[in-house]
C-alpha positions as CSV (number, residue, x, y, z in Angstrom):
1,X,25.8,-25.1,8.3
2,X,24.0,-28.0,6.7
3,X,25.3,-32.0,7.5
4,X,26.2,-32.3,3.6
5,X,27.9,-28.9,4.0
6,X,30.2,-30.1,6.8
7,X,30.9,-33.3,5.3
8,X,31.9,-31.5,1.9
9,X,34.0,-29.1,4.0
10,X,35.8,-31.4,6.1
11,X,36.8,-33.7,2.7
12,X,37.8,-30.3,0.8
13,X,40.2,-29.6,3.9
14,X,41.9,-33.3,3.4
15,X,42.0,-33.5,-0.3
16,X,42.5,-30.3,-1.8
17,X,45.8,-28.5,-1.5
18,X,45.8,-25.3,0.3
19,X,42.5,-25.8,1.4
20,X,43.2,-27.0,5.0
21,X,42.5,-23.4,6.4
22,X,40.8,-24.5,9.8
23,X,37.6,-23.3,8.5
24,X,35.0,-21.8,10.8
25,X,31.0,-20.9,10.6
26,X,30.9,-17.2,10.9
27,X,28.4,-15.7,13.2
28,X,26.7,-14.1,10.0
29,X,25.7,-15.7,7.0
30,X,26.5,-15.8,4.1
31,X,29.3,-17.2,3.5
32,X,28.9,-20.7,4.7
33,X,32.6,-20.8,6.1
34,X,35.5,-18.5,6.9
35,X,39.0,-19.3,7.2
36,X,40.5,-18.9,11.2
37,X,42.9,-16.0,9.8
38,X,39.5,-14.3,8.2
39,X,41.4,-14.4,4.9
40,X,39.1,-16.4,2.9
41,X,35.6,-16.9,2.5
42,X,33.9,-19.7,1.4
43,X,30.2,-20.7,-0.3
44,X,29.2,-24.4,-0.5
45,X,26.8,-25.6,-2.9
46,X,25.7,-29.4,-3.7
47,X,25.4,-30.1,-7.4
48,X,22.4,-32.6,-7.7
49,X,21.0,-32.3,-11.5
50,X,18.1,-34.5,-10.1
51,X,17.1,-32.2,-7.6
52,X,15.3,-33.2,-4.1
53,X,12.0,-34.1,-6.2
54,X,12.7,-35.4,-9.5
55,X,10.4,-36.4,-12.0
56,X,10.4,-38.8,-14.7
57,X,9.8,-42.7,-14.5
58,X,9.0,-44.6,-11.4
59,X,12.4,-46.2,-12.2
60,X,14.3,-43.1,-12.4
61,X,12.6,-41.6,-8.9
62,X,13.2,-44.9,-7.3
63,X,17.1,-44.9,-8.2
64,X,17.6,-41.1,-7.3
65,X,15.9,-42.1,-3.8
66,X,18.3,-45.1,-3.3
67,X,21.2,-42.6,-3.9
68,X,19.8,-40.0,-1.4
69,X,19.8,-42.7,1.2
70,X,23.2,-44.0,0.5
71,X,24.3,-40.2,0.4
72,X,22.9,-39.4,3.7
73,X,24.1,-42.6,5.3
74,X,27.6,-41.8,4.2
75,X,27.3,-38.5,5.8
76,X,26.6,-39.8,9.1
77,X,29.8,-42.3,8.7
78,X,31.9,-39.5,7.9
79,X,31.3,-37.9,11.3
80,X,32.6,-41.4,12.8
81,X,36.1,-41.0,14.4
82,X,38.5,-43.4,15.8
83,X,36.7,-46.2,13.9
84,X,38.2,-48.3,10.8
85,X,35.9,-48.2,8.0
86,X,34.7,-50.8,5.5
87,X,33.7,-50.7,2.2
88,X,29.5,-51.1,2.1
89,X,28.0,-52.3,-0.6
90,X,23.8,-52.4,-0.8
91,X,21.9,-54.7,-3.0
92,X,18.5,-53.3,-3.3
93,X,15.3,-55.3,-3.8
94,X,13.8,-55.3,-7.3
95,X,10.0,-54.8,-5.5
96,X,10.6,-51.3,-3.8
97,X,8.0,-49.6,-5.6
98,X,6.7,-47.6,-2.7
99,X,10.3,-46.6,-2.0
100,X,9.5,-42.6,-2.8
101,X,6.6,-42.8,-0.2
102,X,9.3,-43.4,2.6
103,X,11.2,-40.9,4.6
104,X,14.8,-41.1,3.2
105,X,16.3,-39.7,6.6
106,X,14.7,-42.9,8.3
107,X,15.8,-45.5,5.9
108,X,19.1,-43.9,5.8
109,X,19.6,-44.2,10.0
110,X,18.5,-47.6,9.6
111,X,20.9,-48.6,7.1
112,X,23.4,-46.9,9.1
113,X,22.0,-49.1,12.2
114,X,22.1,-52.0,10.5
115,X,25.9,-51.6,9.4
116,X,27.4,-50.4,12.7
117,X,25.6,-53.7,14.4
118,X,27.8,-55.7,11.7
119,X,30.8,-53.6,12.3
120,X,32.2,-55.3,15.4
121,X,32.0,-58.8,14.1
122,X,33.5,-57.8,10.9
123,X,36.4,-56.0,12.9
124,X,37.3,-59.5,14.5
125,X,37.3,-61.2,11.5
126,X,39.6,-58.3,10.2
127,X,42.0,-59.1,12.9
128,X,42.8,-62.5,11.4
129,X,41.8,-62.2,7.8
130,X,43.5,-59.6,5.6
131,X,40.6,-59.7,3.3
132,X,36.9,-60.8,3.6
133,X,33.4,-59.8,3.5
134,X,30.3,-60.0,6.1
135,X,27.3,-60.8,4.3
136,X,24.2,-59.8,5.8
137,X,20.8,-61.0,4.4
138,X,17.7,-58.9,4.9
139,X,16.4,-61.4,7.3
140,X,19.1,-60.1,9.9
141,X,17.1,-57.0,9.9
142,X,13.6,-57.9,9.2
143,X,12.2,-55.8,11.8
144,X,13.3,-52.5,10.2
145,X,11.7,-50.6,7.2
146,X,14.8,-50.9,5.3
147,X,14.4,-54.8,4.8
148,X,11.7,-53.7,2.2
149,X,13.9,-52.1,0.1
150,X,17.3,-54.1,0.6
151,X,17.8,-57.6,-0.1
152,X,21.6,-57.8,1.4
153,X,24.3,-55.4,2.7
154,X,27.8,-56.4,2.3
155,X,31.2,-55.4,4.5
156,X,34.4,-55.7,2.8
157,X,37.8,-55.4,3.5
158,X,41.1,-55.6,1.8
159,X,44.8,-55.2,3.1
160,X,44.7,-51.5,0.9
161,X,40.9,-51.0,1.9
162,X,39.7,-47.5,3.4
163,X,40.3,-46.3,6.8
164,X,37.1,-44.3,6.2
165,X,33.5,-45.7,5.6
166,X,32.7,-45.8,1.5
167,X,29.1,-46.8,0.8
168,X,28.0,-47.8,-2.7
169,X,24.8,-49.6,-4.1
170,X,24.0,-51.7,-7.0
171,X,22.1,-48.8,-8.7
172,X,24.1,-46.3,-11.3
173,X,24.7,-42.9,-11.3
174,X,23.6,-40.0,-13.4
175,X,26.2,-38.9,-15.3
176,X,26.5,-35.2,-16.4
177,X,26.7,-34.4,-20.4
178,X,26.2,-30.9,-20.4
179,X,27.4,-27.9,-18.5
180,X,24.5,-26.2,-17.7
181,X,24.0,-27.5,-14.0
182,X,27.8,-25.8,-13.4
183,X,26.6,-22.8,-14.8
184,X,23.5,-22.5,-13.0
185,X,25.1,-23.5,-9.7
186,X,27.9,-21.0,-10.2
187,X,25.5,-18.0,-11.6
188,X,23.0,-18.7,-8.2
189,X,25.8,-18.1,-5.9
190,X,27.2,-15.4,-7.9
191,X,24.3,-13.4,-7.6
192,X,24.6,-14.1,-3.6
193,X,28.2,-12.3,-3.4
194,X,26.4,-8.8,-2.7
195,X,24.6,-10.2,0.4
196,X,27.8,-11.4,1.7
197,X,28.1,-10.3,5.5
198,X,31.5,-11.0,5.9
199,X,34.4,-9.0,4.2
200,X,37.3,-11.3,3.4
201,X,40.5,-10.7,1.0
202,X,39.3,-13.9,-1.0
203,X,36.1,-15.2,-1.9
204,X,35.8,-18.8,-2.8
205,X,32.9,-21.3,-3.9
206,X,33.2,-25.1,-3.4
207,X,30.6,-27.0,-5.4
208,X,30.6,-30.8,-4.2
209,X,28.8,-33.5,-6.3
210,X,25.9,-35.6,-5.0
211,X,26.8,-38.8,-4.7
212,X,24.3,-39.6,-7.4
213,X,26.2,-37.7,-9.8
214,X,29.2,-38.5,-11.8
215,X,31.3,-36.6,-14.6
216,X,33.4,-38.4,-17.3
217,X,34.3,-35.3,-19.4
218,X,36.6,-33.4,-17.9
219,X,35.8,-30.3,-20.1
220,X,32.7,-29.7,-18.1
221,X,35.4,-28.9,-15.0
222,X,38.0,-27.0,-17.1
223,X,35.3,-24.5,-18.4
224,X,36.0,-22.1,-18.4
225,X,33.0,-20.4,-16.8
226,X,32.3,-16.7,-16.0
227,X,32.1,-16.0,-12.1
228,X,33.1,-12.9,-9.8
229,X,34.7,-15.5,-7.4
230,X,38.5,-15.8,-6.8
231,X,38.5,-19.5,-7.0
232,X,35.7,-22.2,-7.6
233,X,36.4,-25.8,-6.8
234,X,34.8,-29.1,-7.7
235,X,34.7,-31.7,-4.8
236,X,33.9,-35.3,-5.8
237,X,32.2,-37.1,-2.8
238,X,32.5,-40.6,-4.0
239,X,35.9,-40.4,-5.8
240,X,37.6,-38.1,-3.0
241,X,39.1,-35.6,-5.5
242,X,39.0,-32.0,-5.8
243,X,39.4,-30.1,-9.1
244,X,39.6,-26.3,-9.9
245,X,37.0,-24.9,-12.3
246,X,38.4,-22.6,-15.2
247,X,37.6,-18.9,-15.0
248,X,36.5,-16.8,-18.3
249,X,37.9,-13.6,-17.8
250,X,36.4,-10.4,-19.3
251,X,37.8,-9.1,-22.3
252,X,41.0,-6.8,-21.6
253,X,40.0,-3.2,-22.2
254,X,41.5,-1.6,-25.7
């Protein structure tokens, strides 16, 4: 199972009622996971309209890669245990025109390193300051490649702040305005159902939003959409919410 699928499955079990089924990776694939009692099989797919190699203007491409860096870093922090999280806000530099020539995984790891190096001092301040911010300017991490693209990194906390890490950046997200991405993701996974190597009583599909993607129209989620799965869920990795997608039933036989 890929790291982004593991992160999505972990959050799915936390925030969706009835989804904490002690998921396990089957020895045969597909599906991506099965419940511990082998009753439910689960396919996992990421919804990322931009794709891994987006076209468009340099600004659009650069923004997509910025969000991929944040996504990869968020997944690494999601695997941290026993450590209080902070809200992390990344202020990007304007002169990062060569960003798409960089290795996103390397830049994400460097961002994680910068934040983890700053976390102990922020934790000490947290003990005496109920709310505050630790501001790191790029001179503090000038030796890293990420300094060419990031102006500053801010770690903040409040009394009601997150216990898990939450990363965000100065760029905006792609907002879905049509149902085509949903239909494409569902149709692709629907075609894979005959290839399942594990027999289960129920078959579920989990669609998790790429952190670069947002939805303003609930009608896109409600559908309904045609599918052969028993249940289909949409997981928002940034908002930490889970909604069930409506199913379009075939017409009743006369």
